[in-house]
Biopython code that builds the backbone (N, CA, C, O; Angstrom):
import numpy as np
from Bio.PDB.StructureBuilder import StructureBuilder

atoms = [
    (1, "MET", "N", (0.892, -1.119, 0.028)),
    (1, "MET", "CA", (0.021, -0.040, -0.095)),
    (1, "MET", "C", (0.868, 0.957, 0.133)),
    (1, "MET", "O", (1.663, 0.936, 1.073)),
    (2, "ASN", "N", (0.736, 2.244, -0.995)),
    (2, "ASN", "CA", (1.618, 3.297, -1.000)),
    (2, "ASN", "C", (0.926, 4.501, -0.311)),
    (2, "ASN", "O", (-0.215, 4.293, 0.104)),
    (3, "THR", "N", (1.371, 5.521, -0.164)),
    (3, "THR", "CA", (1.127, 6.643, 0.726)),
    (3, "THR", "C", (-0.333, 7.113, 0.386)),
    (3, "THR", "O", (-1.136, 7.249, 1.309)),
    (4, "LEU", "N", (-0.686, 7.354, -0.861)),
    (4, "LEU", "CA", (-1.844, 8.064, -1.329)),
    (4, "LEU", "C", (-3.085, 6.990, -0.970)),
    (4, "LEU", "O", (-4.201, 7.368, -0.612)),
    (5, "GLU", "N", (-2.742, 5.765, -1.109)),
    (5, "GLU", "CA", (-3.921, 4.652, -0.693)),
    (5, "GLU", "C", (-4.169, 4.859, 0.787)),
    (5, "GLU", "O", (-5.312, 5.166, 1.125)),
    (6, "LEU", "N", (-3.120, 4.711, 1.808)),
    (6, "LEU", "CA", (-3.001, 4.787, 3.044)),
    (6, "LEU", "C", (-3.978, 6.054, 3.525)),
    (6, "LEU", "O", (-4.909, 5.879, 4.310)),
    (7, "LYS", "N", (-3.638, 7.372, 2.940)),
    (7, "LYS", "CA", (-4.307, 8.515, 3.116)),
    (7, "LYS", "C", (-5.855, 8.361, 2.891)),
    (7, "LYS", "O", (-6.747, 8.488, 3.731)),
    (8, "ASN", "N", (-5.964, 8.049, 1.512)),
    (8, "ASN", "CA", (-7.526, 7.599, 1.315)),
    (8, "ASN", "C", (-8.300, 6.797, 2.177)),
    (8, "ASN", "O", (-9.471, 7.126, 2.364)),
    (9, "ILE", "N", (-7.738, 5.580, 2.856)),
    (9, "ILE", "CA", (-8.245, 4.783, 3.775)),
    (9, "ILE", "C", (-8.518, 5.529, 5.016)),
    (9, "ILE", "O", (-9.555, 5.418, 5.670)),
    (10, "LEU", "N", (-7.442, 6.358, 5.324)),
    (10, "LEU", "CA", (-7.588, 7.082, 6.550)),
    (10, "LEU", "C", (-8.715, 8.143, 6.553)),
    (10, "LEU", "O", (-9.438, 8.265, 7.542)),
    (11, "ILE", "N", (-8.868, 8.914, 5.445)),
    (11, "ILE", "CA", (-9.910, 9.839, 5.222)),
    (11, "ILE", "C", (-11.202, 9.232, 5.357)),
    (11, "ILE", "O", (-12.084, 9.839, 5.964)),
    (12, "GLU", "N", (-11.439, 7.952, 4.793)),
    (12, "GLU", "CA", (-12.641, 7.308, 4.867)),
    (12, "GLU", "C", (-13.002, 6.800, 6.344)),
    (12, "GLU", "O", (-14.124, 6.900, 6.840)),
    (13, "GLU", "N", (-11.850, 6.227, 6.987)),
    (13, "GLU", "CA", (-12.279, 5.931, 8.404)),
    (13, "GLU", "C", (-12.389, 7.129, 9.197)),
    (13, "GLU", "O", (-13.048, 6.958, 10.223)),
    (14, "ILE", "N", (-11.982, 8.177, 9.039)),
    (14, "ILE", "CA", (-12.068, 9.324, 9.863)),
    (14, "ILE", "C", (-13.460, 9.925, 9.552)),
    (14, "ILE", "O", (-14.046, 10.466, 10.490)),
    (15, "ASN", "N", (-14.012, 9.893, 8.421)),
    (15, "ASN", "CA", (-15.312, 10.402, 8.082)),
    (15, "ASN", "C", (-16.380, 9.707, 8.796)),
    (15, "ASN", "O", (-17.463, 10.257, 8.994)),
    (16, "GLN", "N", (-16.077, 8.328, 9.255)),
    (16, "GLN", "CA", (-17.207, 7.805, 9.960)),
    (16, "GLN", "C", (-16.934, 7.910, 11.217)),
    (16, "GLN", "O", (-17.630, 7.118, 11.853)),
    (17, "ILE", "N", (-16.158, 8.593, 11.953)),
    (17, "ILE", "CA", (-16.025, 8.841, 13.295)),
    (17, "ILE", "C", (-16.833, 10.049, 13.938)),
    (17, "ILE", "O", (-16.501, 11.170, 13.553)),
    (18, "GLU", "N", (-17.696, 9.966, 14.727)),
    (18, "GLU", "CA", (-18.339, 11.106, 15.158)),
    (18, "GLU", "C", (-17.998, 11.569, 16.756)),
    (18, "GLU", "O", (-18.554, 12.456, 17.405)),
    (19, "ASP", "N", (-17.067, 10.808, 17.103)),
    (19, "ASP", "CA", (-16.810, 11.409, 18.549)),
    (19, "ASP", "C", (-15.801, 12.449, 18.395)),
    (19, "ASP", "O", (-14.711, 12.315, 17.839)),
    (20, "LYS", "N", (-16.371, 13.723, 19.057)),
    (20, "LYS", "CA", (-15.720, 14.963, 18.755)),
    (20, "LYS", "C", (-14.392, 15.240, 19.373)),
    (20, "LYS", "O", (-13.447, 15.793, 18.809)),
    (21, "SER", "N", (-14.432, 14.769, 20.664)),
    (21, "SER", "CA", (-13.073, 14.927, 21.469)),
    (21, "SER", "C", (-12.176, 13.852, 20.799)),
    (21, "SER", "O", (-11.007, 14.222, 20.900)),
    (22, "PHE", "N", (-12.267, 12.751, 20.203)),
    (22, "PHE", "CA", (-11.385, 11.713, 19.635)),
    (22, "PHE", "C", (-11.034, 12.663, 18.356)),
    (22, "PHE", "O", (-9.821, 12.841, 18.243)),
    (23, "LEU", "N", (-11.819, 13.301, 17.383)),
    (23, "LEU", "CA", (-11.380, 14.021, 16.276)),
    (23, "LEU", "C", (-10.651, 15.252, 16.661)),
    (23, "LEU", "O", (-9.748, 15.640, 15.920)),
    (24, "ASN", "N", (-10.970, 15.975, 17.848)),
    (24, "ASN", "CA", (-9.913, 17.016, 18.288)),
    (24, "ASN", "C", (-8.583, 16.488, 18.712)),
    (24, "ASN", "O", (-7.540, 17.095, 18.467)),
    (25, "ALA", "N", (-8.629, 15.330, 19.363)),
    (25, "ALA", "CA", (-7.228, 14.743, 19.610)),
    (25, "ALA", "C", (-6.511, 14.194, 18.419)),
    (25, "ALA", "O", (-5.281, 14.244, 18.403)),
    (26, "LEU", "N", (-7.086, 13.742, 17.554)),
    (26, "LEU", "CA", (-6.468, 13.382, 15.947)),
    (26, "LEU", "C", (-5.924, 14.641, 15.421)),
    (26, "LEU", "O", (-4.811, 14.664, 14.895)),
    (27, "ARG", "N", (-6.770, 15.857, 15.557)),
    (27, "ARG", "CA", (-6.267, 16.962, 14.776)),
    (27, "ARG", "C", (-5.062, 17.600, 15.536)),
    (27, "ARG", "O", (-4.177, 18.239, 14.967)),
    (28, "THR", "N", (-5.122, 17.332, 17.063)),
    (28, "THR", "CA", (-3.866, 17.919, 17.576)),
    (28, "THR", "C", (-2.671, 17.361, 17.061)),
    (28, "THR", "O", (-1.694, 18.061, 16.795)),
    (29, "ILE", "N", (-2.713, 15.720, 16.857)),
    (29, "ILE", "CA", (-1.447, 15.154, 16.340)),
    (29, "ILE", "C", (-1.130, 15.409, 15.153)),
    (29, "ILE", "O", (0.064, 15.347, 14.858)),
    (30, "VAL", "N", (-2.067, 15.749, 14.193)),
    (30, "VAL", "CA", (-1.721, 15.812, 13.016)),
    (30, "VAL", "C", (-1.003, 17.508, 12.931)),
    (30, "VAL", "O", (-0.013, 17.788, 12.255)),
    (31, "GLU", "N", (-1.625, 18.286, 13.614)),
    (31, "GLU", "CA", (-1.036, 19.865, 13.518)),
    (31, "GLU", "C", (0.249, 19.780, 14.132)),
    (31, "GLU", "O", (1.054, 20.557, 13.619)),
    (32, "SER", "N", (0.798, 18.936, 15.266)),
    (32, "SER", "CA", (1.793, 18.885, 15.824)),
    (32, "SER", "C", (2.934, 18.388, 14.837)),
    (32, "SER", "O", (4.046, 18.917, 14.854)),
    (33, "LYS", "N", (2.624, 17.382, 14.003)),
    (33, "LYS", "CA", (3.317, 16.864, 13.047)),
    (33, "LYS", "C", (3.665, 17.907, 11.747)),
    (33, "LYS", "O", (4.619, 17.840, 10.973)),
    (34, "ILE", "N", (2.791, 18.683, 11.774)),
    (34, "ILE", "CA", (2.912, 19.628, 10.576)),
    (34, "ILE", "C", (3.769, 20.626, 11.027)),
    (34, "ILE", "O", (4.576, 21.075, 10.214)),
    (35, "LYS", "N", (3.752, 21.157, 12.411)),
    (35, "LYS", "CA", (4.353, 22.150, 12.959)),
    (35, "LYS", "C", (5.816, 21.633, 13.057)),
    (35, "LYS", "O", (6.684, 22.465, 12.792)),
    (36, "LYS", "N", (6.144, 20.604, 13.338)),
    (36, "LYS", "CA", (7.476, 20.104, 13.384)),
    (36, "LYS", "C", (8.115, 20.003, 12.307)),
    (36, "LYS", "O", (9.310, 20.293, 12.247)),
    (37, "GLU", "N", (7.431, 19.579, 11.290)),
    (37, "GLU", "CA", (8.151, 19.510, 9.798)),
    (37, "GLU", "C", (8.528, 20.989, 9.341)),
    (37, "GLU", "O", (9.457, 21.272, 8.586)),
    (38, "ASN", "N", (7.632, 21.887, 9.940)),
    (38, "ASN", "CA", (7.903, 23.353, 9.660)),
    (38, "ASN", "C", (9.151, 23.811, 10.386)),
    (38, "ASN", "O", (9.966, 24.578, 9.872)),
    (39, "LEU", "N", (9.244, 23.391, 11.398)),
    (39, "LEU", "CA", (10.252, 23.848, 12.199)),
    (39, "LEU", "C", (11.628, 23.228, 11.752)),
    (39, "LEU", "O", (12.649, 23.895, 11.915)),
    (40, "TYR", "N", (11.681, 22.087, 11.245)),
    (40, "TYR", "CA", (12.720, 21.462, 10.581)),
    (40, "TYR", "C", (13.225, 22.256, 9.383)),
    (40, "TYR", "O", (14.433, 22.431, 9.222)),
    (41, "GLU", "N", (12.292, 22.749, 8.525)),
    (41, "GLU", "CA", (12.648, 23.306, 7.386)),
    (41, "GLU", "C", (13.013, 24.798, 7.614)),
    (41, "GLU", "O", (13.695, 25.377, 6.768)),
    (42, "GLU", "N", (12.545, 25.490, 8.820)),
    (42, "GLU", "CA", (12.930, 26.786, 9.248)),
    (42, "GLU", "C", (14.516, 26.574, 9.750)),
    (42, "GLU", "O", (15.425, 27.274, 9.304)),
    (43, "TYR", "N", (14.685, 25.710, 10.556)),
    (43, "TYR", "CA", (15.907, 25.195, 11.088)),
    (43, "TYR", "C", (16.906, 25.236, 9.861)),
    (43, "TYR", "O", (17.681, 26.169, 9.648)),
    (44, "ASN", "N", (16.797, 24.206, 9.155)),
    (44, "ASN", "CA", (17.829, 24.169, 8.147)),
    (44, "ASN", "C", (17.855, 25.302, 7.211)),
    (44, "ASN", "O", (18.951, 25.506, 6.690)),
    (45, "SER", "N", (16.848, 26.118, 6.869)),
    (45, "SER", "CA", (17.122, 27.310, 6.106)),
    (45, "SER", "C", (17.955, 28.238, 6.979)),
    (45, "SER", "O", (18.780, 28.928, 6.380)),
    (46, "GLU", "N", (17.869, 28.360, 8.266)),
    (46, "GLU", "CA", (18.512, 29.375, 9.132)),
    (46, "GLU", "C", (19.973, 28.790, 9.079)),
    (46, "GLU", "O", (20.858, 29.604, 8.815)),
    (47, "ILE", "N", (20.339, 27.470, 9.299)),
    (47, "ILE", "CA", (21.618, 26.864, 9.029)),
    (47, "ILE", "C", (22.136, 27.328, 7.844)),
    (47, "ILE", "O", (23.149, 28.025, 7.904)),
    (48, "LEU", "N", (21.631, 27.073, 6.755)),
    (48, "LEU", "CA", (22.322, 27.475, 5.275)),
    (48, "LEU", "C", (22.562, 29.115, 5.337)),
    (48, "LEU", "O", (23.601, 29.646, 4.942)),
    (49, "LEU", "N", (21.568, 29.744, 5.829)),
    (49, "LEU", "CA", (22.039, 31.175, 6.016)),
    (49, "LEU", "C", (23.305, 31.536, 6.663)),
    (49, "LEU", "O", (24.119, 32.375, 6.276)),
    (50, "ALA", "N", (23.359, 30.777, 7.714)),
    (50, "ALA", "CA", (24.653, 31.050, 8.635)),
    (50, "ALA", "C", (25.711, 30.540, 8.098)),
    (50, "ALA", "O", (26.769, 31.168, 8.152)),
    (51, "GLU", "N", (25.642, 29.402, 7.525)),
    (51, "GLU", "CA", (26.918, 28.841, 6.563)),
    (51, "GLU", "C", (27.511, 29.880, 5.598)),
    (51, "GLU", "O", (28.708, 30.152, 5.499)),
    (52, "GLU", "N", (26.460, 30.440, 4.875)),
    (52, "GLU", "CA", (26.536, 31.538, 3.914)),
    (52, "GLU", "C", (27.437, 32.722, 4.385)),
    (52, "GLU", "O", (28.405, 33.169, 3.769)),
    (53, "ASP", "N", (26.867, 33.228, 5.797)),
    (53, "ASP", "CA", (27.525, 34.295, 6.307)),
    (53, "ASP", "C", (28.868, 33.826, 6.822)),
    (53, "ASP", "O", (29.759, 34.665, 6.691)),
    (54, "ILE", "N", (29.217, 32.686, 7.375)),
    (54, "ILE", "CA", (30.614, 32.279, 7.709)),
    (54, "ILE", "C", (31.510, 32.466, 6.330)),
    (54, "ILE", "O", (32.580, 33.068, 6.430)),
    (55, "GLU", "N", (31.132, 32.012, 5.184)),
    (55, "GLU", "CA", (31.880, 31.907, 3.873)),
    (55, "GLU", "C", (32.130, 33.525, 3.564)),
    (55, "GLU", "O", (33.101, 33.958, 2.944)),
    (56, "LYS", "N", (31.285, 34.154, 4.004)),
    (56, "LYS", "CA", (31.339, 35.546, 3.539)),
    (56, "LYS", "C", (32.347, 36.365, 4.513)),
    (56, "LYS", "O", (32.829, 37.445, 4.172)),
    (57, "GLY", "N", (32.571, 35.847, 5.552)),
    (57, "GLY", "CA", (33.447, 36.431, 6.673)),
    (57, "GLY", "C", (32.804, 37.098, 7.645)),
    (57, "GLY", "O", (33.444, 37.788, 8.438)),
    (58, "TYR", "N", (31.253, 36.966, 7.725)),
    (58, "TYR", "CA", (30.326, 37.780, 8.686)),
    (58, "TYR", "C", (30.314, 36.988, 9.845)),
    (58, "TYR", "O", (29.415, 36.160, 9.994)),
    (59, "THR", "N", (31.151, 37.128, 10.644)),
    (59, "THR", "CA", (31.440, 36.374, 12.022)),
    (59, "THR", "C", (31.954, 37.370, 13.207)),
    (59, "THR", "O", (32.490, 38.452, 12.972)),
    (60, "LEU", "N", (31.765, 36.964, 14.234)),
    (60, "LEU", "CA", (32.220, 37.689, 15.545)),
    (60, "LEU", "C", (33.025, 36.971, 16.705)),
    (60, "LEU", "O", (32.681, 35.895, 17.193)),
    (61, "SER", "N", (33.999, 37.608, 17.038)),
    (61, "SER", "CA", (34.799, 36.738, 17.628)),
    (61, "SER", "C", (34.104, 36.594, 19.157)),
    (61, "SER", "O", (33.206, 37.355, 19.516)),
    (62, "HIS", "N", (34.711, 35.367, 20.131)),
    (62, "HIS", "CA", (34.258, 35.128, 21.094)),
    (62, "HIS", "C", (34.015, 36.327, 22.192)),
    (62, "HIS", "O", (33.092, 36.372, 23.005)),
    (63, "ASN", "N", (34.998, 37.224, 22.029)),
    (63, "ASN", "CA", (35.042, 38.372, 23.085)),
    (63, "ASN", "C", (34.149, 39.418, 22.774)),
    (63, "ASN", "O", (33.655, 40.110, 23.664)),
    (64, "VAL", "N", (33.877, 39.606, 21.439)),
    (64, "VAL", "CA", (33.004, 40.690, 20.875)),
    (64, "VAL", "C", (31.455, 40.028, 21.395)),
    (64, "VAL", "O", (30.664, 40.742, 22.010)),
    (65, "VAL", "N", (31.219, 38.924, 21.141)),
    (65, "VAL", "CA", (29.934, 38.341, 21.619)),
    (65, "VAL", "C", (29.753, 38.397, 22.835)),
    (65, "VAL", "O", (28.646, 38.802, 23.189)),
    (66, "LYS", "N", (30.845, 37.984, 23.998)),
    (66, "LYS", "CA", (30.530, 38.299, 25.450)),
    (66, "LYS", "C", (30.483, 39.549, 25.502)),
    (66, "LYS", "O", (29.551, 39.759, 26.277)),
    (67, "ALA", "N", (30.929, 40.626, 25.142)),
    (67, "ALA", "CA", (30.858, 41.929, 25.219)),
    (67, "ALA", "C", (29.350, 42.565, 24.989)),
    (67, "ALA", "O", (28.767, 43.371, 25.714)),
    (68, "LYS", "N", (28.907, 41.974, 23.794)),
    (68, "LYS", "CA", (27.525, 42.248, 23.344)),
    (68, "LYS", "C", (26.529, 41.672, 24.658)),
    (68, "LYS", "O", (25.717, 42.368, 25.268)),
    (69, "ILE", "N", (26.769, 40.490, 24.864)),
    (69, "ILE", "CA", (26.014, 39.727, 25.937)),
    (69, "ILE", "C", (26.200, 40.906, 27.143)),
    (69, "ILE", "O", (25.157, 41.451, 27.506)),
    (70, "ASP", "N", (27.175, 41.233, 27.636)),
    (70, "ASP", "CA", (27.305, 41.865, 28.894)),
    (70, "ASP", "C", (26.522, 43.283, 28.855)),
    (70, "ASP", "O", (26.031, 43.780, 29.869)),
    (71, "GLU", "N", (26.459, 43.890, 27.547)),
    (71, "GLU", "CA", (25.823, 45.145, 27.274)),
    (71, "GLU", "C", (24.261, 44.888, 27.410)),
    (71, "GLU", "O", (23.531, 45.806, 27.784)),
    (72, "TRP", "N", (23.765, 43.656, 27.109)),
    (72, "TRP", "CA", (22.310, 43.408, 26.898)),
    (72, "TRP", "C", (21.953, 43.306, 28.229)),
    (72, "TRP", "O", (20.897, 43.790, 28.637)),
    (73, "LYS", "N", (22.871, 42.619, 29.073)),
    (73, "LYS", "CA", (22.324, 42.254, 30.348)),
    (73, "LYS", "C", (22.003, 43.692, 31.332)),
    (73, "LYS", "O", (21.139, 43.845, 32.196)),
    (74, "LYS", "N", (23.052, 44.651, 30.831)),
    (74, "LYS", "CA", (22.741, 46.021, 31.611)),
    (74, "LYS", "C", (21.638, 46.710, 31.299)),
    (74, "LYS", "O", (21.439, 47.711, 31.988)),
    (75, "LYS", "N", (20.770, 46.432, 30.356)),
    (75, "LYS", "CA", (19.440, 47.106, 29.769)),
    (75, "LYS", "C", (18.601, 46.493, 30.580)),
    (75, "LYS", "O", (17.392, 46.709, 30.497)),
]
sb = StructureBuilder()
sb.init_structure("model")
sb.init_model(0)
sb.init_chain("A")
sb.init_seg("    ")
for serial, (resi, resn, name, xyz) in enumerate(atoms, 1):
    if name == "N":
        sb.init_residue(resn, " ", resi, " ")
    sb.init_atom(name, np.array(xyz, "f"), 0.0, 1.0, " ", f" {name:<3s}", serial, name[0])
structure = sb.get_structure()
């Protein structure tokens, strides 16, 4: 059974369920999966941008970062 067939079976079975609390629980599971996948995509995109910055030399030394943090703490 391929993914499309499995999706169609699930849709048919879900259409038969009348229990609202169960459907809400199922919805939560599906939304959680979608959000997790979006987070991975966003994370990977940010990593690629960071790698590009490093290649271009847009970096800060450890001491500069520590100084910036110390300034933020003062605010």
